[in-house]
N, C-alpha and C positions, 0 to 999 in steps of 0.2 A: 640438518645441522643439529647437533646436540645442544641442549640448553646448558646454561652455565652451572646448573646444579648436578648435571650428570657427567660422569667421568668415563668416557669410552676406553675400552681396553686396547684398541688399536685404531690406526688411521686407515681408512679404506681408500685405495686408489680410485680416481675418478672413473676408471673403466668399470668399476662396480655398478655405477648408475646406468651405464649403457646396457650392461648385462641384465640388470634388474628390469629395465624397460623391455628388453627383448623377451625375457621370461614371461613378464606380465602379458605381453602381446600374444605370445604363443602358448598360453596356458592350456587351451583345449585344442591346439593345433596338432595334427598328426606328426608333424616334424618337431614337436617340442623336445627340448633336451631331457625332460623328465617324463616317464610314462605315467598315465593316470590309472592304469590297472596293473595288478601284479600278475605274474606268470600264470597263476591259477585262475585268473579272471576276476578276482575280488577287487573292488575299488579301493583306491587310496584316498583317504579324506584330505581336505585342503591343508590341515595342520600338519599331517604327516608329510605331505608333499613339500610344504614350506620348510620342514626340517631338512628334507633332502636337499633343497635349494641352498640352505645355509651351510650344510655340510660340504656341498660342492664348492661353494664360495671359499670356505676355509681351506679346502684342499687345492683348488685350481686357480682361483682368481688372484690377481696380483694384490697382495695385502702387505703393507709395510708398517713397521712399528711407528707409532706416533713420535713426533719430536719430543724427546724427554724434556721435562720442565727445566727451565733455567735455575729455578729455586723453588722452595716451598712445595716439594713433591709430597702429595697427600699420602703416598705409600711409605714415606720416611717418618716413622714415629718420633724420631729424635728431634726433628725440626718443624714438623707441620703445625705444632701448637705455639711456636714463637709468635709474639705479637706482630712482628713485621710480616708474617704470613697471613694475617687475618684481614681479609678483604673488606670486612664490615667496619674497620677502623679508618679514620682519616689518614691520608697518605703522609701528612706531616708527622703523626704519631708513629707510624710504621717506620719512617725514615730514622727518627730519633732512636727508636728501639734497636734498629739494625746497627747504626753507627756506634751506639753505646756498647755493643757486644764485640766490636772489632779492636784488635791490638793496633798499636802504631805501625808495626811491621806489616800488618794486613792492610791498613789504610793506604800506605804509600804505594803499595802494589796495585791499588785501584786508580791511581792518578794518571796512568798512561792509557793509550788507545788499546793496547793488548792487556786488558785488565785480568789479573790473576784470579784463580778460583779460591774460594774459602771453604774447603771441604768440611770442616767441622761444623759449619753452619748450613751445609747443603747448597752452597752457591757455586755455580760453575764459572769458568773463565768466560770472558766476553771480548770480542773484537768490535770496537766502536766505529772503526773506519770503513764505511761503505759510501758509494757515490751514486747519485741518480740525477745527473744534470739534465739529461733529456732521454731518460730510460735507465733501467737498472744497469749498472756498470760493474765491471770487474777490476777497475783501476785500484780500488782499495782492497785490502786483504780480507775484509769482512764478507765479500761476495765472490762466488765462483760459479762457473757454468760446467755442465756435464750431466750425464745420466738422463733423468727425466726433465732436466732444465738445460737443454743445449744452447739456448739463447733467450733473449728478451726483446720486446718491441723497442726499436731504436727510432725515436722521433727526430725531426729536424733539429739541427744545432740551434741553440737559444736565439742567436741573432736572426735566424730565419723565421723562427716562430714569432719573435717580437714584431717582425714586419707585417704580420697579420693584423696587428692592433686589435686583436680579439681577446678580451680578458676572459670570457667564458671558455674559450678554447684552451687558454693557458691553465685554467683550473681543471678542466676535464682531462688534459694530459697528465696533470699531477695526480688526479684520482686513479687513472689507469696505471700509472707507474707504481703507485702505492699498492694497488691490487697485486701487481706482479711481484713487488717486493715482499709483501706478506706471504704470498704463495711460496716464494723461494725460502723465506724464513721457516715456514712450516715444513718444507722439504730439507731443512738443515743445509741450505746452500747460500743463505744470506743473513744479514743482521736486520736490525730495526732502526738504526740511527744512520741517516743519510746526510752527508755533508754537501748539500745542494739546497738552493741555487747559488750561483755566482751573480751578485747584483752590483758589482762595481760599475762605475761610469766609464764608458769608452771615451776617454779624454783625448787620446792621441791616436790617429788612424794607423800608426805603425804597430800598436800593441798586439803581440801574438795571441793574447788571450781575449781580445775583444770579441771573438766569435762566441765565447761562452756567456756573454752578457746581453742584456736587453737593449744595449745601445747607449747613445750619448745623452738622452734626456732624463733628468731626475724623476719627472712625473711618470713617464713610461716605466722606468726601472722600478719605481715604488709600487705601481699597480701590479706589475709582473711579480714582484716579490710577494705581495700580499696574496694574489690569486693562486700562484703555483704552490706556495706553502699551504694554503688552505686545502688545495687538492691533495697534496701529499699527506697532510696530517689528519684530514677528515674532519667532519663536524660532529665530534663525539660529545656525549653527555659529560658535563663537568669538565675535568682537566684531562680526560682520557685521550690517548693519541693512537692513531692508526700506524703511522711511522713518525719518527722525529726528524724534522727538517733542520737545516742549518744555513743561515745566510752568511756568505763570505765575500770578500776578505776585508775585514774592518781595520783600517779605513785608509782612503787616499792611496790605494794600491792599484797601479795601472802601468807598471814598468817591470819587465822581467830581465831582459839582458840587452842593453843598447849601448853601443859605442864605449865598451869597457866598464859600464856601470850595471851592476846586477841588483836584483831585489834583496839580496842578503846584506848588501852594504848601503843601500839607498836611504838617504834621509829626505823625505818629502817635506819641503818647506811650504806650508799651506796657511793661508790667511784664515782668520775666524769667519770671514764672510764666505769664502769658498767651501769651508767645512760645512757651514750651516745650510747654504742654499744649493749645494751640489753633492758633495761626497757623502754626507750623512743621510740625505733624504731617503734613499731606498732602504737603508738599515732601520731607520726610525719606523717606516711603514711596515717593514717586516716584523718588527716587534709589536708595535701598537695595534696595527690593523690585522696583520697575518697571524699574530700570536705564536710566532715561531718558537720552537723549543731549544734553539741553540744559535749562537753567533760565533763565528771564527775570526780571531784576530790575525793580522797579516805579518809578513816577514819584515817589512820596512819600518823605519822609524818615521814618526811624524813630529816635526819640529824638535828633533834631537832625542826623542824618547821612543824606544821600541813599543809598538802598539800593545804587545802582549805583556808589557811591564808597566803600563800607564794606568794608574788608578782613576785618572780623570776620564779616560775613555771607557774603561771596563766597569768599575764600580759606580762612578758618579753618573755617567751618561747612559750606558746600556742597561744597567740594573737599576740604578737609582732614578734617573730621569725618565727613561722609557718604560721601566717596569718589566724587564725580561723575566718570564716565568720559565726558567730552564737553565742551561749550562753554557759556559763560555769555553771554547776549545781553541788551542793554538793551531796555526798552520803547521805542517809536519816539520818537527825539529826546530821550531821558531825559538824556543827557550835556549836550546843549544846554540842557535845562530847568534842570539844577542849576547851570549857569553863568549863563544869562540871567535865569531867573525866581527861583531860590532864592538866587542870588548867593553860592554856596558857595565859589567861588574868585575870585581877582582877575583872572585872565587865562584865555583859552581854552586856552592851553598847559598851565596848571596843572590845568584841568579834565580835559583829555585824559590827562595824567600820572596824576592821582588815580584815574581810572577804570581805566586799564591796570594800575597798581600794585595796586589793590584786587582785581583778578582778572577784570575784564570783558574778554572775548575778542572780542566782535563788537558793533558799534554799529548798531542799526537807525536809520540816518540817516547824514549825511555828516560829522558833527563830528570823529570820530577821524581819518578820512582827511584832513581839512583841517588838523588842528592837531598830530597826533602827530609828524610829521617835524620840525617846528620845535621841539617840546618836546625832542627828542633833540639838536638842534643847539645849544640854549641850555643844555643840561646838566642838565635836571631829570628826564629819562627816559633810561634806557639802552636801546639797540637790542635787547639781550638780553631785556629784558622783553617787547618786541613779539614776539620770536621764540617765547618761551614761550607766550604767549597764542595766537599764530597757529598753533602746533603743535596746539592743541586743536581749532580749526575744520578744519584740513586733515585731521587724523586722522579726523574724522567723515565728511568727504567720501570718504576712502579706504575707510572701513567701509561706505559706501553703494555702493561699486564705481565711483565717478566717475573714478578713475584706473586703471581696469582695461580701457580700450579700448572696443570695440564694445558698446553697451548691449544690443542684440538677442541677443547670444550669452550674456548673463548669466542668472541664475536667473529673474528676472522679465521677461525680454525678450519673452516670448510674450504678455504682457498687452496688450490693445488695446481699441478702441471697444466690442467686444461684451461686455467685462468691466465696462463702466460702465452703470449703470441697467439691469442685467440683471433678469429677472423674479424671481430668487431674492433679489437685493438689495432690490428694491422690496417684496417680501413681508416681508422682515425689518424694513423701515421701518414697515409696518403693524403687525406684531407688537410692535415696540418701543413704538409709540404705545398699543396696547391694554394692554400691561403697565404703562405709566406713568400711565394714567388712574386717578384716585382718586374713589371714591364717598364723598362726605362726609355725605350724609343720604339716608335712604330711609324716609320716613314712610308707613305704610300696610300693606305697602310699595307705593309707586307704580311702582317699577321692578322688573323690566323691563317696557317697553311691549309690547303684543301687536299684531302686524300684523293679527290677526283682529278684535280689539276696537277698535283705534285705527287705523282705515283712513285717516283724514284727520288730518294733523298740521300745526299752525301752527308755522312756523319763523321766529322773530322775534329781532331784535337786531342791533347793529352788527357783530358777529362771525359772523353766521349764514351768510354766503356768502363768507367771506374765503379767500384762498389764501396769499399771501405772508406775512400775519400769522402763519400757523401755523408758519413755519420760524424765527421769532425773528430774532436778530441773528447776525453772523458766519456767515451762510449763503451758499450759492452760488446757482446756478440749478438748481432742482429738475427731476427727470425729468418731472414732471407733478403735478397736484394733484387731490385730492378734497376739496371743501369740506364743511362740515357739512350744508348744504342738499342737496348731491349725495349724500352718504352716507345721509341719512335718506330721500331720495327712492327709494332702492332697497328700502326696507321699507314705505313708505306713500305715499299721495298727499299732496302738500305744498301749503300756502298760505304764500307767503313775503312778509314785510314786515320792513324793517329797523327801523322805529320810531325810529331815530336815524340821522343822516347819517353819523356815525362814532363812535368810542368816546368822544370828548370830549362828545358829546350835549349840545350847548349850548342846545337848545330842545326844545319839545314839538310841533313842526309836523307830525311824521310819526306821532304817537301814534294818531291816529284809524284809520289803516289797520291798525296792529298790533292795536288793540282789536277791530276788525271781523273780522280773521283768527282771533283767539282764539274769538270767538263761534261761528264756523262749524266749528271743528275738534273732533275727538274727544279730542285731547291737544294741549298746547302745549309747545314747547321754546324757551326763551329762551337765546340764546347771547350772553353779555355779557362784560365784563371789560376788559382793557387791550390795548395794542399798543406798538410802538416810539415812538409819539408821546408816550407817558406814561412809559415806563420804558425806558432804553437807556443805552449808553455815553455818558458826560458828561451824563446826564439822570436824576438821582435824584428820587424822588417826595417830595412834601411831606406826604402823608397816605396812609391805607390804605383809604379808602372808594371805592366805585365812582365813576368820574368823572361830572361834570355831572348830567344828569337821568336817569341809568340807573336808579336806584332808583325814581324816580317812574314810569318806563315800566313797570317790573316791577309796581308797585302797580296801575296802571291795567289792565294785562293780567289780573292776578289777579281783578279785579272782574268781568271779562267772560268769562273762560274757563269752558267748561261741562264740561271734562274735567280730567284730571291735568295739573299744571304742573311742568315740570322746568327747573331753572336750570343751565346749563352755563357754566363760567367759563374763559376763556382768560387766563392771566397768567403771569408769571415769579415775581413776589413774591406774598406773601399779601395777601388782600383781606378787609376787615372786612365780612362779610355776616351779621352777627348778626341783623339784621331778617329775613333769609330763613330762617336756621336756626330761628328762633323762630316763624315763621308756618306754621301747619299746612296752609294752602292750597298751599304749595310742597311737593310730595310728595318731590321728589328734588333733590339738589345734586351736581353732578359737576364736579371740577376736571380740566381737560385740559392745563394748562400751555400750552406751545406745541408741539403734537403732531406737527409735521413735515409732509412733503408729502402723506401719506395720512391726516392727522388726522381729516378728516371721516368717512372709512370706519370708523376705529377708534371714534370717538365713537358712531356709529350702531350698531356692533356691540355696544357696551356698553349703550346705551339699550334695544335690542331683545333683549338677552339672548343674542346669539350668542357673546358673550365675557363670562365672569364676572369682574367687576373684582377686582383683587388689589393695586392700588397703595396705597402709604402715603405720607403727607406727609413730605418730607425737611426740612421747616422748620416752626417754630411759626407759627401764625396768631394774631396779636395783635389785640386791639381797638384802635380808634382812640385811646382814652384812654391806651394804653401810651406814646404818643409825647409826652404832656404833659411839658414841661420835660426832654426827653431829646435832647440834641444828638447828631447823627451823629458828631461829632468826639470824643466821649468813648469811648475804646477799651476800657475795663474790661469784662471779661466777668462778673466776680463782682458780686453785689448789695451795696449799702451802704444798708440801709433807714434807718439813722439820718440819712443825708444825702438820703434820698428817691430813691436810685438803685435801679431795679428789677432790674438784672442783665440778661444777654442769653442767649438760647437756653434750651432746656428744661433744660439742665444747671444753670443758675444763677437762672432766673426762676421764681417761684412764684405770680404774680398771675393775674388773670382771663384767660381764653383764648377765642378763637373756636373753634379746633381745635388740639389738641396735636400736637407732633412724633410721627410714627408713626401718626397716625389714618388709617383707611381701612376701609370696610365691604365686604361681599361679599353675593352673592345666596344664599349658603349659610352654614352655621354650623360653625365649627371649635372643637374643644375641645383644649386643650394641657395635657399633664401631663408631669411629669418622671419618667421611668422609672428612671433611675440616674444618680447623681452623687456624687462624693467629698464627705465631710463635713469632712475635715481635710487639710491639705497642709503639709509641712515645706519651708521655703525654705532651701536650702543657701547658706551664706555662704562666700565665697571666703576661704580660710585666711589670706591676706595681710591681711585686714581685721578679723579677729576681735577685736583689741584696740583697734580704732579706735572711739571713742565716737560718731563721726558715722554709723557704720553703722546703729545702732538708735535714733537720736535720735527722740523723740516717738513711741515705739512703732511705728517703721517702719524698713524696711531700704532703704538706698540701692540703686537698681537696679544701679549700677556695681559694687557690692560683693557682689551675689548671683551665684550660678552660674545664669545665665538660659538657657543653651542647652538646648533641648528641655524647658524647665520649663512644662508645659501641664497643664490639666485637660480631661477629656472628659465632656460631659454628653449623655446619651441622652434624647431627647425624643419622646414619642408625640403625633402630630397626628392627630386623628380628625375626619373630615368627617361630621357627623350630619345634614346636609341632603340634598336630592334633586338637587343640581346639582354637577357636577365643578368643581373650582376650585383655585387656587394660594393658599397662605397664606404670609405673610412672618413668619418667626420673628425677633423682636427681643429680644435678650438684654441686659438691663440689670443693672448692679451698683451697689449702694449701699455705699460704703466705710464702715468703722467710725469714721473721724475725722469730726468735725462742723464744724470751724472753717473751713478754707480749701478744702475739697474740693467737687466737684459734689454736688447733691442725689442725682443718679443719673447714670450714664454708660453709653452703649452699648458693649458689649464684644464682641458678635458678632451677625451676622444671616445668615439663609439663606432662600431661596425654596424651597418644597416643594409639589409638585403632588399633590393627594389626590383620587381619584375619589369620587363620592358614596357615602355609607354604607361607607366603608372607612377604614383607618388606615395611617399611615406612621410608621416609627421613624427618627429622624434623629440622627446623632452630630455634635455641635458641639465643636470644639477651641478652647480659650481659652488663649492664651499669657499666662502670669501676669505676667511683667515688663512686657509690652507693654500689656496691657489692664486688669489689675487694679491697676496702679500709679496714683499721683496725683502732682501736682507741688506742692512747697512754695513758700513765698513767695520763696525765694532762686532759684527756677528749677530745683531739684534734684528729679529723679523718684525717688519712693519707693514701696515696697510696704507699705501699712498692715498691721500685725499685728492679728489679731483677727477678728471675725465680719463677713464680707462677705455681704450679702443679694443673692441672684441672683433676678431677676424675669423671667419669660417669660409674657407675658399675665397670667392670673390665678394662674399657678403660681409658687410661691416656694420657694427653697432656701437654706439657711444653710451657708456654707463658712468654716471657720476656718483662717486662715493663721498659721503659727508659724515663728519663726526657728530654724535648726538649724545646728550646727557639727559636721561629721563624723557626722551622724546623731543628735546629741544636741540635744533641744529646748531652746531658750534662752528663759527667761522675760523 
């Protein structure tokens, strides 16, 4: 890799390095590509032979031109000396210099995702829209596949990866995805700005895009946001970025198209309490802990104001309150939507002015580029406002190195085709799928299956041999696939019958073949569930049951099977399989989510015991009856039983369940005990607020009035594996606050994955930040720390922690 001070003339294909290695190995070999003696017998010295080698490489080795610089080409004498091209200057100075050289007409053409070139300044056009939800995707126009980049590693859908509860895995996936993204950028097949991840809360189980999210819990979503973003953006010196991530869709966005209401017209009526303690939590973490380079505002309105036109959300909260160092982008055509569909403004110029004044820096779409200039001319928008917002996007491009000249001479310039779909990356995709699979039921136990006892396996169901289904939505082109049928075939002889033509399963015409297969096999695996025809963007579900005749197919197979029957479910959202959970003939139930390109291999590894499942559900599985008289449009998280409203998520719902949040079994048994934990903790109050009655209202302390820095407790937990199989255990630490009225029944305050070999013990230390995780939010949207007894739950282990107010070390009653 060249140093930053050297400017190579060309980019060498990775095949060069293999040839170079081959030549070195065969330097004195009689089969060498180059002779060491000339025809007359005289020797060729090493320098001459080296010259021959490089001449050969120039003539015959695949050499491709380096990606041309986006800007500041050192060969361009007209532009290379501009201050905005000088890498030794602070980025702020460079940004101001560049914007000061642009005309208004040039500025407005940079406000859309398809930003125009500025030829007179040596700046090329740029497509901002690329996606990397769980692998480099071609959903956005900024990335394409082909040539030396036929595909990219497709990891499990986010809801599946979230089930691993493994934060280090989330960050590692981000790192791998950004490696592949940079490699594709170097090959002129991708951009550097990726509008991922989706960190919305899975509030309603019918939401078609719930699969893209880390689930229903704000803490899980917040940690996922931080760690995946850190993986994508890299840990660069200063403000430098590997790629620029984007947390979306801000805020209270979790309805696409339900019962005649769509996201383009939906006004989410949300309390300050729910905004603060549910919907905003992941985005705050994304900005403050993840240091994300971008936030995307959503289509919907929140309390009557489009999110992309709300200065309280964009300028005051994201940029002012949380300190976003980056840009704010609209969901695609959102500005046009709040003008054309929501009729929020009377003219397009007013819409453009409202968005820019609110703090929107970039429009995914042409609306701002088409109407901002005229908004300036008619006097409702100042050009300085455009300058301010444009500075945020240009600064991100500079942090990415796009104004630093030759890309191949920069830190990631060496990444190329061999860094995409590498064996290590594909193995990580398999491991991520293994860790995300959840064992829901194991009666008997029926699992794991045995290749010795179960030599023939009937593999049945509409998802039994799928490939593309496994990668869910917002995916790209996978490196390759291993379907469930292919995975199981590595362990046993298989008899395959779909039983249904597809997941809709509209008739029973194929049942006979499935029943016959089950009769012949030693074991039966039914791979059922959903796909993008049932749940997807702009496609919310109407119910939670298996589609069509899937349940009838399962029942017919059960009658015929002569061995254990295992049900494998592919889905993003929860499915009501109460019938299967209650039927003793179904020995095992496994949820695989959408497990990515190698999902079939991971499923088979779990079914046959090569991997001990350790995944936990990141969302509650409700029964179908939960939906009775429950509109998706009702945003309240908290229950109101007097009005028949059940509440949402494990934090506020106490009714019947199929499976609870955090449910997941193992092939071994873990025993969790609390070894050591504090019994009391004094909460120091900032001296400026000791006389303020609002500080300790309702026996609680306002978080903003407490000295929160480094205010943490540490709990030491012993995890003992008393079984005969090595495995990983997910520690889920819950807290039940002392207040009963408006707080959650319980809330997750920490989680950690721990590997424990069979018949051994691990001691784990878990830190819980008091202000962040033991606080609750009152009805006014104020975050408070309840005074009194907090009950800490970790599995069956319980611990009581008393929090008390303290002023200068004196306990305050």
